[in-house]
N, C-alpha and C positions, 0 to 999 in steps of 0.2 A: 281181471279182478272180479267181474260178475260171476264167472265160473268158479273162481276160488272161494268166493263167499258162499255159493251154493254147496260146494264140497265141504267147507268147514262146518256147515250146519247139518247137512244131510249127506254124509260120505258114501252112502249106499247108492245114491242117485246116479243114473246114466244121463248125461246131457247130450242131446242130439241137436246139432246146429241146422237150422233151416236156411238161413242166409245172413251174411253180414255186409251185403252189397246194396242196401237201400240208399238211394241218394240222400244227402243230408237234408233234414227237415221235411222230407216228402212223405207225409202221413198217408196219402192216397196210395203211393207205391207200396208202402209197408202193408196197408190193408189188403191190397191186391195179392201180394206175395203170401200173406197169411191165409186168405180165403182159397187160393190155389192149392196150398199145401194141406189144408186142414183135414180133408177126407183121407189122407194117407198117413196122418200122424197117429202114433200109438196113444192109447188113453193115458192121461196123466195131466201134468201141469204144463201149460203153454205160457212162456214168458215172452212178451213182445214189447219192444221199446223203440218207438220213433217219437220223440218227445220234445218238439221245439218249444213247448210251453212249460218246460221243467222249471220248478221253483215258483210258478205263478199259482193262481187259485184253481187251476184245472185239477180235477180229482185223480188220485191214484186208486185203481179199483181191482178187485178180483171178482170173477163172475163164474158161477157154476153152469155147466151145460151137461146134457145127456143124463139127467137125473143123478148128477153127482159123479159121473164117470170121468169128467174132465173139468179143469178150471183154467180160465184165461186170466192172466195177470198183466196189467199194463196201464198206460194213461187213458183217461176218459176223454179222448179227442177224436173219436171216430175210427181209430186204428183197429179196434177189436170187433166192431159192430157187424161187419159182413160175415166174419168167421163164426161169430156167435149165432147169427141167423142160420148159417149153413149147417150148424150142428144141432138145429132144432129149437134154438132160442134160449134165453137166459132163464135160469132158476134163481137161486139165491144170489145176491150180489152185495158186496160191501165196499165202502170207502176205507182205504188202508190208513186208518188214523191211530191205531194202537202202537205207540212207540216202543212197547216191550218187544215187539217183533220186527224192529228196525235197527239199523246201525246209527250211532250218533253221527251226525253230518257236520263236517267242518264248514261246509257251505251247502246251499240247497240245489246245486246244479248237477248232481250225479245220483239221481233217484234210481237208476238201474242198479247201482252198487248198494245204495243205502236203504232203499224201500222195496223195490220190486224183487230183487234177488233174495233177500231174506224172507219175504212173504212166500215166494215160490218154494223155497227150501223147507220152510216150516209146514206148508201144506203137504209137501212130499213126505214129511215126517209124521203126518197124521193129525196135525193141528186142525181143529174145526174152523171152517171159513169164518164163522161169526166171531171168533176170538181175535181176528185180525183188525177189526174196526167196526164202524157203525154200519148197520144194514141200510141199504138204499133200495129204491124201486128201480129196477133195471130199465123201465120205460123212460126214466129221466136221463139215461146215458145218451151221449151224442151219437147220431147215426153216422154210418159210413156214406160217403158221397161217390157213387159209381154212375157214370154217364150212361144213358141209353141212346140207341139210334133213333132217328126220326126220318119219316118219309117226306121228301120234298118233290115238287114237280120235276126237278132235274136229276133226281136220284136219291139213293139212301145215304144220308149224312151220318158218318161214323166218327169215332174219335180214337186216336192212338192211346191205348191204355198203357203200353209197356214196350220198352225196347230191351231185348234180352242180351246176354253176354256176347252172342254171335251177331248182333245187329239185326235180328229179325224183328219186325214191327207188328206187334199184336194189336188188332182192332177189337172193338166191343161189338163184333158182328158174329152172330150164329150163322153157320153155313146155310141153314134153311132160309134165312132172310134174303139170300140172293140166288135161290134155287132156279128162279125163272130167267136169270140173266145168261145162262149158258156157260160155255167153256171160257170165253174171253170176256173180260170185264174192264170197263174204262175206270181209271182212277184219276181224281182231280184233287189237288191241294194247292192253295195259293194260286200262282200263275202256271203251275205245272199240270200237264195232262199226259198220262201214260196208259198203256194197255197191258193188263196182266192176264196170265193164263192160269186157270185153276189146275193145280197139280196135287198129286197124292204125297209126294216126298220132295225134299230139296234136290235130290239127285235126278229127279225127272226133268229139271229145268236145264235148258241149254245155257252156255256161258253168256252172261249179260241179260238173259231173259228174266222178266219180272214175274213172279208167281204169287198165287194166293193158295196157301197151304193151311190145312186144319192142324193146329198145333196140339201139344200134349194136354191142353186144357179145354179143347173142343171149340176154340174160337179161331177165326180167320187171321192169319198173319201174312203180311207182305214180306216176301223173301226173295233172295237171290241164291244161286248155287255157289257155295264157298266164298261168298262176298257179304259184307255188312250192308244190308239194304238201307238201314237208317242213314249211314254215311253217304252212300252213293246217291240216295234220293233226297237227302236233306230233311228227313222226318224225325220227329221226336215226340215224346209223350205230351199229350194235350192237343196235338195238331188235329184239325178237322180234315177228313178225307171223304169225298163223295164217290159212291160206287154206282155205276149205271151201265146201260148197254153201249157198246162202242158205236160212235156215229159214223 
């Protein structure tokens, strides 16, 4: 329905899907997916909706980036913040309050169809951002919440950011952060302790061997060769993992 709304208002527009596989209500996962993709997206309007607060007093917003080269449209709940920062920060921003550019809503719980899709389509048609609603200070928008690593006496404490479709476990760790640990790295989470080998590709790993592979976003991922590491190791997004030298 969202795509159909866009086509009805702006039939010339090409819609490119980034993903429809964000876990329900997981704003952080949506923000991560968006910031990963943003440097590869063509200039234009980016519509992002992970909106557990739909129908509440959370704002619906549109935010210009790149001196007007692009606009992000979505809820003001932290979803857009990291991607906006990645593209150089916000320019003009508005709260989507002008009902002339919205669909009448039978109920308030489908803003993707009734608010965000019409706004994105009208922007694609050349409607000026400020016509869509009240201008706001982008500084007042909610920030994204992305965890950072921390050095502890027993190692580098990381967090699982993401588990991809193949079960690879992405950590919030830049490879340089563990450059001094060498080829083999001790991993600890909960009561588990395993040793991983740093590898260039998944195919470098032997059957059952745990690897640390730099993924397509430049971060370390815990992986197995043709096996879902998340299932085999019992890891999921939000879990803490400590990396250190093997004892």
